[in-house]
Each structure stands twice: as structure tokens, then as C-alpha cells.
C-alpha positions, 0 to 999 in steps of 0.5 A, a space after each residue: 646044334 647049339 651055337 656056343 661050346 663052353 669048356 671049363 678048366 675047373 682047377 684053373 686059378 686055384 678053383 676059380 674056373 669051377 667057381 665061375 660056372 653058376 654065373 656063367 650059366 645064369 648069364 648065358 641063359 639070360 642072354 638066350 645063348 644056346 650052349 653046351 658046357 663041359 668040364 675038363 678032366 685031364 691034361 689035353 682034354 680041352 684040346 680034344 673038346 675044342 677039336 670036337 667042337 670045330 668038327 661039330 660046327 659050333 660057332 664059338 668055343 668059350 674057354 673058362 680058365 687061364 693060359 694053359 687052357 687057352 693053349 690047349 684050345 688053340 691046339 685043338 682048333 688048329 688041329 681041326 683046321 689041319 683036318 679040313 674043318 672050319 674053325 669057330 671063334 675063340 672066346 676066353 673068360 680069363 680066370 687063370 693065374 697069368 692070363 697073358 694070352 688074353 692080355 696080348 690078344 686084346 681079350 678081356 680078363 675076369 669073369 664079368 668082362 669075359 661074359 660081357 664080351 660074348 654079347 658085344 660081337 667085337 672080333 679080330 683075327 690074330 696070328 698063331 705060332 708053332 714050335 717044333 722040337 723037344 717033347 713035340 717034334 710034330 709041333 705044338 701051337 701057341 698063342 702068346 709066346 715061347 720062353 727058352 732058358 730063364 723064363 721057362 725055369 721061372 714057369 716051372 718053379 711058379 707051378 710048384 708055389 701052390 700057396 701063391 697065385 697070380 703075379 706074385 707066384 711068378 715074382 717069387 719064382 723069378 727070385 728063386 730062379 736067379 739062384 737056380 739058373 744063372 749059367 747060360 748055355 751057349 746057343 745058336 739063334 737063327 732068324 730070317 737069315 740072321 745068326 747069333 752065337 752067344 751064351 744066352 740066359 733067356 730067349 723069349 719068342 713072342 706073339 703077345 706082349 707079356 709073360 708071368 702075369 706082368 713081365 713085358 717081354 715084348 711091349 710093342 708086339 702085335 698079334 696081327 703083324 705076321 712077326 714074332 718079337 724076340 727078346 734075347 738076354 745074354 749072360 749076366 751076373 746074378 746082381 745084374 739079373 736083379 737089376 733087370 727085373 724092373 725093366 721087364 716090368 716096365 717094358 724098358 729092357 731094350 735100353 739095357 746092354 745085355 738085351 738084343 731084340 729083333 722081329 722074324 717069321 721063323 726062329 731056330 734055337 740050338 744048344 751048342 753047349 748045355 740044354 734048352 728048358 722051354 715052354 709054350 704059353 706056360 706049357 712045357 715043351 722040354 726040360 733038356 731040349 737041344 733044338 727048337 724051331 718056331 714059326 708064325 702062321 699069320 691070321 689063323 684064329 678069330 678071337 672075341 676081344 674087348 672094346 678098344 679105347 674110345 669105343 
């Protein structure tokens, strides 16, 4: 049995996943690491491969890709745990467009840093979220966060911008979404015994800190504290949306009147008027949902992380 299962999304980062394979193989062989390497071929294939790796007893699953790849791997590992398997640690070689999951978990971003972390042995145990509703009544796991409303539509639009990559694709998508999604649905948001009813342009429910490659939706979040961080934006004008963008880039939006923040273990969001477009880690949960329930599962996953400052 080889110790590492390497799962490569060849189309991640506009082909950066496939381009990383020669350097990946050379590094692992120099380090005398036993591994199998497989390329994903279709949506959800990474989840299936991760579940198989856990069942087979691999020690580490290494994902080569971005947030979508990480989300599938998390789902595969958690499904294996549900079935009674001991799950391996998760490492990411972050070569995707946003790499927000890696950023929030303290994992390295980029080929060289990701490979280096494999040999350094630093690990941490992190929380995992689960969203139920929309297209996933049985639930879908997530590592970084769930976006409902404005930021979900931003993600849908960013995927269409094939001529751009990285943070720039999300920034352009934000500017486009200002003109597409500016009438907030009336939502009921319930969390740990509290309840809000308001027209909400956006509800971000975070385990990590960042979305869209640079927007700090929850600048103080920790994936180890057993709590989800909520960032709720009420209805505002288009011009006010533009004025809010720099605050989300700096993580200072909590100082702004339209923003409500909270922490909770469980959150339910229901549309009283309108619908819920939503994503988990950038993967579509629904485009016209009516209700979503989100919960946090503490200390579920061991990840291979980068050295902290001072190490």
C-alpha cells in the first residue's frame, strides 16, 4: 500500500493542475514518497477517489487544484467517515483560481509551497460544515463557507469569465453582479436561538476567512473554534454596494451600518419572499432555493498546513 493518494484536477486554474504534474512527480520521487496519482475526469470524481482512498487505507490524500477540488475531497473523506472508515489527512497543492479554502485553513498556496509542506509534517485538526437543502437535501459538506445571495451570484458569474483568472475574475464578477442582483429577498435567519427577519442582499456563513480570492467575509474566523462566522448585508443601494467593496477587501465591513455579524453552531436561512441562490466553497447548492440549514461539525478533518510565523 502506497502512503499518498494524489488527486489532480487537470483543468483547475485554467490548466495549472495538469501543468503541475511533472514537478509533482519529480518532487515525490526525490523525497522517496510512495504515491499513486490519478486525474479527475468529471464532476464529483475527486469525491469518489477520496472516498476510495480512505477505504483503502491511504495515510494522506493530496489534492492538486483549487476550492472546487478541495470541496469534493472533503465530501469524499466525510462520506468515508460516515461509512466507518478512518480518514487520511488532507493536503492541498493550491493551483486554483481562488484557493480560499487553503488560505482559511492555514494551508500553503502554490506548487512549491504545497510540495514543501508535504515533507514538513505540520498538521492541524479543523472543523467542517454541512449544508442541507436546495439541490442537496441529503447535505453537502464544505470547508470554507456558504454564500447566499449576492456572493453566490458573483461566483456564478465568475465561472463565465473564462478570459480572466484568479482574483480579477471575481472582482469583475462583483461589478457585474451589482447590476444583476440588487433587490434583496426577504429572509428569515435563525441561529442558535436568535432570529432575524430582513431584506438581506447577502448572507455569508464562514468556517474560513475569505471568498473570491480576496474578499475577507470573516476576517476573524478560525476553523478550529467550533463556530460559524456570519456576515449579513441588508438591502442597500447600488452606489452603497460599490462603497462597501473596499471594506470587504480590508475586512472592515463590520464597522458599516448595513452589516450584521454573529457566531453560531447552526444556521437556518429561509426565503419568505424571493429565492436563495447559494454555493458551498464555490460549488452550486441551488439557484432558486427556499431554505437552507447549515451546521458546523467540530474537529473533523486533519489538514497538512504551512509553518506558522516564527516557526
